[in-house]
C-alpha positions in Angstrom: -40.5 2.5 -34.6 -40.1 1.4 -31.1 -41.0 -2.2 -31.7 -38.6 -2.4 -34.6 -36.1 -0.6 -32.1 -36.5 -3.1 -29.3 -36.5 -6.1 -32.1 -33.1 -4.9 -33.2 -31.8 -4.8 -29.8 -32.8 -8.1 -28.7 -31.7 -10.0 -31.8 -28.3 -8.0 -31.2 -27.9 -9.4 -27.8 -29.5 -13.0 -28.6 -26.3 -12.8 -31.1 -23.7 -11.4 -29.1 -25.2 -14.4 -26.3 -25.0 -16.8 -29.2 -20.9 -16.0 -29.4 -20.4 -16.2 -26.3 -21.3 -19.4 -25.5 -21.5 -21.2 -29.0 -19.3 -21.2 -31.7 -20.3 -22.3 -35.4 -17.8 -25.4 -36.3 -17.8 -26.4 -39.8 -18.6 -29.8 -41.5 -19.1 -31.3 -45.1 -22.6 -31.1 -44.5 -22.6 -27.5 -43.0 -21.7 -25.9 -39.9 -23.0 -26.7 -36.5 -23.2 -25.1 -33.2 -21.1 -26.5 -30.6 -22.0 -24.9 -27.0 -18.7 -23.5 -25.0 -17.9 -24.4 -21.4 -17.1 -21.8 -18.5 -14.7 -22.8 -16.1 -16.0 -20.5 -13.1 -19.0 -22.3 -13.1 -18.1 -25.6 -12.7 -19.1 -27.6 -9.7 -18.0 -30.9 -10.2 -15.8 -33.3 -12.9 -15.7 -37.2 -13.6 -13.3 -39.2 -15.0 -13.6 -42.4 -16.4 -11.0 -43.7 -17.8 -9.6 -47.9 -18.4 -12.5 -48.8 -15.7 -11.2 -46.3 -13.4 -13.2 -43.7 -11.9 -12.6 -40.0 -10.6 -14.8 -38.0 -9.1 -13.8 -34.5 -7.6 -15.8 -31.6 -6.5 -15.5 -28.1 -5.6 -15.6 -26.7 -2.4 -15.0 -23.3 -0.5 -11.7 -24.4 0.6 -11.0 -25.5 -2.7 -11.6 -28.9 -4.5 -11.5 -32.2 -3.2 -11.5 -36.0 -4.4 -15.2 -37.6 -3.7 -14.1 -40.9 -5.5 -12.4 -43.6 -5.2 -11.7 -42.0 -2.4 -12.0 -38.6 -0.2 -9.1 -36.5 -0.4 -7.6 -32.5 -1.0 -6.9 -32.2 -4.5 -3.8 -29.8 -5.3 -6.0 -27.4 -8.0 -3.4 -26.5 -10.3 -4.2 -29.8 -12.8 -8.2 -29.4 -12.1 -7.6 -25.9 -13.1 -5.4 -26.7 -16.1 -7.9 -29.2 -17.2 -10.6 -26.5 -17.1 -8.9 -23.7 -18.8 -8.8 -26.2 -21.4 -12.2 -27.2 -21.5 -13.5 -23.7 -21.3 -11.1 -22.6 -24.4 -11.7 -25.8 -26.2 -12.7 -25.2 -29.7 -13.7 -27.7 -32.4 -11.5 -28.0 -35.5 -14.1 -29.8 -37.6 -16.9 -31.4 -37.5 -18.4 -35.1 -38.8 -22.2 -35.9 -38.9 -24.0 -38.8 -38.3 -24.0 -40.2 -41.7 -20.7 -39.7 -42.1 -19.2 -41.4 -39.1 -21.5 -44.1 -39.8 -20.3 -44.7 -43.5 -16.8 -45.0 -41.9 -15.1 -49.0 -41.5 -16.2 -49.9 -37.9 -18.4 -46.5 -37.6 -17.3 -45.3 -34.2 -14.4 -47.9 -33.5 -13.1 -45.7 -36.5 -12.4 -42.9 -34.2 -11.6 -44.6 -30.5 -15.3 -43.6 -29.6 -16.6 -47.5 -28.8 -14.6 -47.5 -25.3 -14.1 -43.6 -24.4 -12.7 -41.7 -21.8 -15.6 -39.6 -20.6 -15.7 -36.7 -19.4 -18.9 -35.3 -17.3 -18.8 -31.4 -16.3 -21.5 -30.4 -13.6 -22.2 -26.7 -13.9 -24.6 -24.5 -11.8 -26.9 -24.8 -14.5 -26.7 -28.4 -16.5 -24.4 -30.5 -17.5 -22.2 -31.1 -19.9 -20.3 -35.0 -21.2 -17.7 -35.3 -23.3 -16.5 -38.9 -24.9 -12.7 -38.2 -25.9 -11.7 -41.1 -28.7 -8.0 -41.7 -30.0 -5.7 -38.8 -32.0 -6.3 -38.4 -35.6 -3.5 -39.7 -38.1 -1.2 -36.9 -37.7 -1.7 -37.0 -34.0 -2.0 -33.0 -33.2 -5.6 -33.2 -32.1 -8.3 -36.2 -31.0 -12.1 -36.9 -31.7 -14.4 -37.0 -29.5 -18.5 -36.2 -29.2 -20.4 -34.2 -27.3 -23.5 -36.2 -25.8 -26.1 -34.7 -26.9 -25.5 -33.2 -30.3 -24.9 -35.0 -33.7 -21.7 -36.4 -34.9 -18.0 -36.2 -34.1 -15.6 -33.6 -33.3 -12.0 -32.9 -33.6 -10.1 -30.4 -31.4 -6.6 -30.2 -29.8 -5.3 -33.4 -28.4 -3.6 -31.7 -25.4 -6.6 -32.2 -23.6 -5.7 -35.7 -23.5 -2.7 -34.9 -21.6 -4.6 -32.7 -19.1 -6.6 -35.6 -17.5 -4.8 -37.9 -14.7 -3.8 -41.5 -15.4 -4.9 -42.0 -11.8 -5.9 -40.8 -8.5 -2.6 -40.1 -7.5 -2.0 -37.4 -10.1 -4.1 -35.0 -8.4 -4.2 -35.7 -4.9 -2.8 -32.8 -2.7 1.2 -33.4 -2.1 1.2 -31.2 0.9 1.4 -32.8 3.8 -1.6 -30.6 5.1 -3.0 -27.3 4.1 -2.7 -25.0 7.0 -4.9 -22.0 5.1 -7.8 -24.3 5.3 -8.3 -25.5 9.0 -10.0 -23.6 11.4 -7.0 -23.9 14.3 -6.2 -21.6 17.1 -4.1 -23.8 18.8 -0.6 -26.3 18.5 0.6 -29.3 20.6 3.6 -31.2 20.0 3.8 -34.5 21.9 7.7 -36.1 21.7 10.7 -35.9 23.0 10.1 -31.8 23.2 6.2 -31.1 24.6 4.5 -28.2 24.4 1.2 -26.1 23.6 1.0 -22.8 22.0 -2.4 -21.1 21.5 -3.2 -17.7 19.5 -3.8 -14.8 21.8 -6.4 -12.4 21.4 -4.1 -10.2 19.1 -3.0 -12.5 17.0 -0.5 -13.8 18.0 1.4 -17.5 19.5 1.7 -17.5 23.1 2.6 -20.8 25.1 -0.1 -22.2 27.6 1.8 -25.7 28.1 3.9 -26.9 30.2 4.5 -23.3 31.4 2.6 -19.9 30.3 5.4 -17.7 28.6 5.5 -15.5 25.6 6.5 -17.4 22.3 8.8 -17.4 19.7 6.7 -16.5 16.8 8.7 -17.2 13.9 10.0 -20.4 15.1 6.2 -21.3 15.5 4.9 -20.2 12.2 8.2 -21.7 10.9 7.1 -25.6 12.3 3.7 -25.3 11.1 5.2 -24.1 7.7 7.4 -26.4 7.4 5.0 -29.6 8.2 2.4 -28.4 5.8 4.5 -27.7 3.3 6.2 -31.4 3.7 5.7 -33.1 0.4 4.4 -36.5 0.4 6.8 -38.9 -1.6 3.9 -41.4 -1.9 0.6 -42.5 -0.8 1.0 -46.4 1.8 -2.4 -46.9 2.6 -5.8 -45.0 2.6 -7.5 -47.8 5.0 -8.1 -48.0 8.7 -7.7 -51.5 9.1 -3.4 -51.5 8.5 -1.6 -52.6 11.4 0.2 -49.6 12.9 3.0 -51.5 14.1 3.6 -52.1 10.9 4.6 -48.2 10.2 5.8 -47.4 14.0 2.3 -45.5 14.5 1.5 -47.6 17.8 4.1 -45.2 19.5 4.9 -42.4 17.5 7.9 -40.9 18.0 6.3 -37.6 17.8 2.9 -36.1 17.5 1.5 -32.9 16.4 -2.2 -31.7 17.0 -3.7 -29.0 15.4 -7.0 -27.5 17.8 -9.8 -25.1 18.0 -10.0 -24.6 21.4 -10.1 -27.7 23.2 -11.6 -30.1 19.6 -8.6 -31.9 18.0 -8.8 -30.7 14.1 -5.8 -32.8 13.0 -3.1 -35.3 14.4 0.0 -36.1 12.8 1.6 -39.2 14.4 5.1 -39.4 12.8 6.2 -43.1 12.5 9.3 -45.2 11.7 11.8 -45.2 9.0 10.5 -47.4 5.6 13.2 -50.2 5.1 15.9 -48.9 2.8 15.1 -45.1 2.9 16.3 -43.8 6.3 15.3 -40.5 5.2 12.1 -40.9 5.1 9.2 -41.9 7.7 5.8 -42.8 7.8 3.0 -40.2 9.0 -0.7 -40.8 9.4 -3.6 -38.1 9.1 -6.0 -38.5 11.5 -9.0 -36.7 9.3 -8.2 -39.1 6.2 -7.0 -42.1 8.1 -4.1 -42.2 5.7 -0.6 -42.8 5.7 2.3 -41.4 4.0 6.2 -41.2 3.0 7.8 -38.2 3.2 10.9 -36.9 4.4 11.8 -36.4 7.9 13.5 -33.2 8.0 10.5 -32.6 9.6 11.6 -34.7 13.0 14.6 -32.3 13.5 11.8 -29.1 14.6 10.1 -31.1 16.5 12.7 -32.7 18.6 14.1 -28.9 19.1 13.6 -28.0 23.0 11.7 -26.2 24.1 13.6 -23.2 24.6 13.5 -22.9 21.0 9.9 -22.1 20.7 10.2 -19.5 23.7 10.4 -15.8 22.4 14.0 -14.3 23.8 13.4 -11.0 23.4 13.2 -9.5 27.3 11.4 -6.6 25.9 10.0 -7.2 22.5 7.5 -4.0 22.8 7.3 -0.6 24.4 5.0 0.9 22.0 3.4 4.0 23.6 5.7 4.4 26.2 5.7 8.0 28.0 7.5 7.7 30.9 10.9 5.5 32.7 12.0 5.8 36.3 15.7 4.4 36.6 17.2 3.4 39.9 20.9 2.5 38.8 23.1 4.9 40.1 23.3 6.9 43.2 20.6 9.1 42.2 17.3 7.9 40.6 15.9 9.7 38.1 12.5 10.2 35.9 12.2 10.6 32.2 8.8 11.7 30.7 7.6 12.6 27.7 5.4 15.9 28.0 2.9 16.6 24.7 6.0 15.6 21.5 9.2 16.4 23.9 10.9 14.2 26.5 12.4 15.8 29.8 14.1 15.0 32.6 11.7 15.5 35.5 13.6 14.3 38.4 15.8 15.3 40.2 16.5 18.2 38.2 14.2 19.3 35.1 16.1 20.0 32.3 15.1 18.9 28.1 15.9 15.7 27.0 17.7 14.7 23.7 14.4 13.2 21.9 16.5 10.7 18.9 18.5 9.6 22.4 15.6 8.7 24.2 14.2 6.7 21.3 17.5 4.9 20.4 17.8 4.2 24.6 14.4 2.2 24.3 15.4 0.4 20.9 18.6 -0.4 23.3 16.1 -2.3 25.7 14.0 -4.0 22.9 17.3 -5.4 21.6 17.9 -7.2 25.0 17.9 -10.9 24.5 17.5 -13.9 27.1 20.8 -16.4 27.0 19.1 -18.3 29.5 16.0 -19.4 31.1 17.3 -19.7 34.6 14.2 -20.4 37.1 10.6 -20.3 35.2 8.7 -20.2 38.5 11.1 -17.5 40.0 10.7 -19.2 43.8 14.3 -18.1 45.1 14.9 -14.1 44.2 17.4 -14.1 46.3 19.6 -16.2 44.6 20.1 -14.1 41.8 20.2 -11.0 43.7 16.8 -9.6 43.0 15.3 -8.9 46.1 17.4 -6.0 46.1 17.9 -5.5 42.7 21.7 -3.4 41.7 19.4 -1.4 39.0 15.4 -1.5 38.3 14.0 0.1 34.8 10.2 0.8 35.5 8.5 1.3 31.9 4.7 3.1 31.9 2.2 4.1 29.6 -0.7 6.8 29.9 -2.1 7.8 33.5 -5.2 7.2 34.6 -6.2 9.8 37.8 -3.3 11.5 37.5 -1.1 8.1 38.0 1.2 6.1 35.5 -0.2 2.7 34.8 2.8 0.3 35.0 3.8 -2.1 31.8 6.8 -3.7 33.2 9.6 -2.9 35.8 12.6 -4.6 35.0 15.3 -5.8 37.6 18.7 -6.3 37.3 20.1 -8.6 39.6 23.8 -10.5 40.7 26.5 -11.6 38.0 26.4 -15.5 36.9 29.4 -17.9 37.0 32.4 -16.3 35.1 30.4 -12.9 35.0 29.5 -13.0 31.5 26.1 -13.3 32.5 23.7 -11.1 34.3 20.8 -12.3 36.3 17.4 -10.1 35.3 13.4 -10.6 36.0 10.8 -8.9 34.3 7.7 -7.5 37.1 4.9 -8.4 35.0 6.3 -12.1 34.2 7.4 -15.1 36.9 10.2 -16.4 35.2 14.2 -15.1 36.1 16.2 -15.1 33.0 19.9 -14.1 32.3 21.0 -11.7 29.7 24.7 -10.3 28.3 26.6 -8.9 31.2 28.4 -6.7 28.7 24.2 -5.2 27.1 24.8 -3.3 31.3 27.2 -0.8 29.0 24.1 0.2 27.1 21.8 1.1 29.4 21.6 4.4 31.1 22.2 4.9 34.6 22.7 8.7 35.1 19.8 11.7 33.9 22.8 13.4 33.1 23.1 10.8 29.7 19.7 12.4 28.5 20.4 16.0 28.8 20.2 17.3 25.6 22.8 18.8 23.5 20.9 21.6 22.0 23.9 23.1 20.4 22.7 26.3 18.0 25.7 27.3 16.4 25.0 30.5 15.2 24.3 31.1 19.1 28.0 30.2 20.4 29.6 33.8 21.4 32.9 32.2 22.7 35.5 29.6 22.6 37.6 28.6 25.1 40.3 26.3 23.9 43.3 24.7 26.7 45.7 22.0 26.0 48.9 21.6 28.0 48.8 24.5 29.8 47.9 27.4 26.9 45.1 28.8 26.3 43.2 30.5 23.2 40.1 32.3 23.3 37.7 32.8 20.3 35.1 35.6 20.6 32.4 36.4 18.0 32.0 40.4 17.3 29.8 42.6 17.1 30.1 41.7 13.5 29.1 38.3 13.8 33.3 37.3 13.1 35.4 35.6 15.1 38.6 37.5 16.5 42.2 36.1 17.9 41.6 33.2 15.2 44.9 32.1 14.3 45.5 28.8 12.3 49.1 26.8 11.4 49.1 28.1 8.0 47.5 31.8 8.3 44.1 33.0 9.0 41.3 30.3 9.5 38.4 31.7 7.7 35.3 32.0 9.8 33.1 29.9 7.7 35.7 26.9 8.8 35.0 27.8 12.5 31.3 27.7 11.9 31.5 24.4 10.1 33.1 23.1 12.9 30.7 24.1 15.2 27.7 22.5 13.4 29.5 19.4 13.0 29.9 19.1 16.6 26.4 19.8 16.8 25.4 17.2 14.4 27.9 14.4 15.7 26.2 11.0 16.6 27.6 10.5 20.2 27.5 7.2 22.4 26.2 8.4 26.1 28.1 6.1 28.2 28.2 6.7 32.3 31.4 8.9 33.2 34.0 6.7 35.1 35.5 8.2 37.9 39.0 10.2 37.1 41.2 7.5 38.2 39.3 5.7 35.6 39.5 8.0 32.6 43.1 7.7 32.7 43.2 4.5 30.9 41.6 7.0 28.1 44.8 9.0 29.1 42.9 12.1 29.3 45.1 13.4 31.6 48.0 12.8 29.2 46.3 14.7 26.8 45.5 17.9 29.0 43.0 19.1 26.4 39.3 21.0 26.2 37.7 23.1 24.0 34.7 25.6 26.7 31.7 26.4 24.2 29.6 29.3 25.5 25.8 29.7 24.1 23.7 32.9 24.8 20.4 31.9 24.8 18.0 35.1 25.3 19.7 36.8 28.4 21.2 33.9 29.5 24.8 32.2 29.5 24.8 28.6 28.8 28.2 26.7 28.8 29.4 23.3 27.3 32.6 21.5 27.9 34.3 19.0 26.1 37.2 17.3 27.6 39.2 15.3 25.0 41.2 12.2 25.6 43.0 9.3 23.9 42.6 7.5 20.4 42.2 4.7 18.8 42.5 3.9 15.3 38.7 5.2 15.0 37.4 7.5 17.2 38.9 10.3 19.5 37.2 10.0 23.1 35.6 12.8 25.0 33.9 13.6 28.4 31.4 16.3 27.9 29.9 18.2 30.4 27.5 20.9 30.7 27.2 24.4 32.6 29.1 24.0 36.1 31.2 21.2 35.2 28.0 18.5 35.6 29.5 15.6 34.3 27.0 14.3 31.3 28.5 11.6 28.7 31.8 9.8 28.0 31.2 9.4 24.0 33.8 8.8 21.2 34.1 11.9 18.6 34.5 10.7 14.9 38.7 11.1 14.7 38.3 12.1 11.1 35.6 15.3 12.6 38.4 16.1 15.4 41.3 16.4 13.1 39.4 18.6 10.3 37.2 20.9 12.5 39.1 20.8 16.0 42.6 20.5 15.6 42.8 23.9 13.5 41.2 25.8 16.0 45.0 25.5 17.5 48.4 27.5 16.9 49.9 24.5 16.9 49.0 20.7 15.9 47.3 19.3 19.4 49.4 17.0 21.4 47.9 13.2 21.5 49.1 10.6 23.1 50.3 7.0 22.2 47.3 5.4 20.5 45.0 3.8 23.2 42.6 0.7 23.8 39.6 1.7 25.9 
C-alpha cells in the first residue's frame, strides 16, 4: 500500500509539473506538447531580424545590449517581450506532414526567412522561428526548434520585437542608481567638487570646504541623469571632437569613486538648426548623443547656488544655550526633561518657547557669503561681537561639549544685513538684520508663565486711575464682579484666565519706557495683576496693556516684583471677549497704532 501511495503522489507531482511547464496544443493529427517559458529564468535574448542581430544580457544592474553595440537597455521593452513569451500559448498546431503538403511548404507560412528568437535560461535554450501573420492577421505562424510542425499564436508578439537596437537603448543620459560614485565634479563657467560624507550628506571639498545645498546637488544629478537622449549620433571613438564642439567642452560633469573616475560627461556645441539641443559624450561608452540644453543652466549656476544657506541646519540633542546679548548674560539648560534658566537667576523655562527659539535659529538664512576664509573679522565687527550664542550638547567630565558659537557683528551697507560667524566654520556670512528681532536677549524671555487658573486668588484691574479688585472667596466664587450689563458669571472669569494661560505669545525684548510710547502704553494706562497661590507662597503676573493695531493688542508682561519679561501681542478677540468684560465700563483705547 505504501508503494502505491508513493506512486500516486509522484504521478500527481509529475502532472502538476507538466501543467505548469507544458501545455497541450490541439491539431488535426492529435495534440502535441509545448513547453512554456519562465521569464524569471531568462539570462539572454538574441533577435535576428532582416540581417540585424541584437543580443541582450541580464546583469545585476539590469539589461544590457551586447551586440551590435554595448549599451544599457531600457528594461520595459525587454520585460514586455519576456512577459509575452511567458504567456505564449499556441492556439493550434500543424504537423510536419500538413506543412509539407502546402504549396511552398514553409514559405507558405513565412518561415523560409523568419525572424529568430533565441532565449537562453539558466538550464537551457529555446529557439523560436517567427513567420508571417495568418489570413485574418490576428495570429502568426511560428516554430519551436526541436518540435515538429508549425504553431499559431497571438500576433502581438511581433509588435513587441524591436526594429533596431535604437528602439531599446536606454534614453536616459545615465543611470545614477547603478553607478558606484561618491564624488561629483563640475567644470566650466562654474567649478566645484562635492563628496558624500560618512553620514551620507553632500559637502563641498573644492574650491573650499563648506556645507553643500543637498537639494541642489541631488537635483543637479537627477536632472542630468534624466535628460532624455533625443538621438544617438555616433558610437565610435574615431570621430572628430571638433565637429561636435567637444575638444573644448562648454561644461563637464565627472562622477568619481574616491579619486577614480566612473563617468565623465562632456557637453559640446548645439547641432546645426537645433539651437535648443547640445551634443554630449559619455566617457564609459564613448558615444555621442543629442539632448536638450536645459541641463547647461544648472551647470552654469554660480557656486553659491550649491552652498547650504541654512546658518544652523541642525541642533538636535542640544541641552545648553549660553547667551551674551544684553546687559546680563544668561544660561539655559535642560535638566531631565525640563528646561531651566540657571544663571544669573534660577527659574523654570517655558519648554515650548525654548523649542520655538531653537527653531528660529534653524530658520536663519545666509543672505551673503562675505568672506570664505574669515581673514579679517575686525572688518565685520566680529573681534568684539555684539551678541554671542553658544550651543552645547552632553557633558564630558562635567563640561558641556560645544557644538558651535554664533557671533553677530556689525550691520552691513544699508543696515539690512548683519555679519555673523560660526565658531566651527571659517567663513563670515551676512544674514537679514530683521532676524535679530526673533533672537533672545534676556533670561526673562524664557520664564515659564505657569498660569494655573484654579490657583488665581485675586485679580486687580487698573485703568485710567480706576482700580477694581476681584477676589476668590472661601467658596471658590468671585467677589466684586460687575459687568456692563449685570453680573459677570464666575465661569466667564475662569474661562478668561484659562485663555490667558493658553494664549500663544511672541516674546520680544522689552524696550525702555520712552520706546513703549509708540505702542500707546502711556495713553491707555491699563494693567491687570494676577495673584497666584502656590502652596504657602504667592506669585504675581503683571500685564500692562498697550494700544492695538488692526489685529492684535500689545501687552507688556512682567513677573513677581515688576521684573520685565516680554513685550508680546495678545489676540484682539481674546482681549475683547474675556478681559474687557472684567470692567464696569468699556476700556479706553487710543487710536490704532502701528508698531
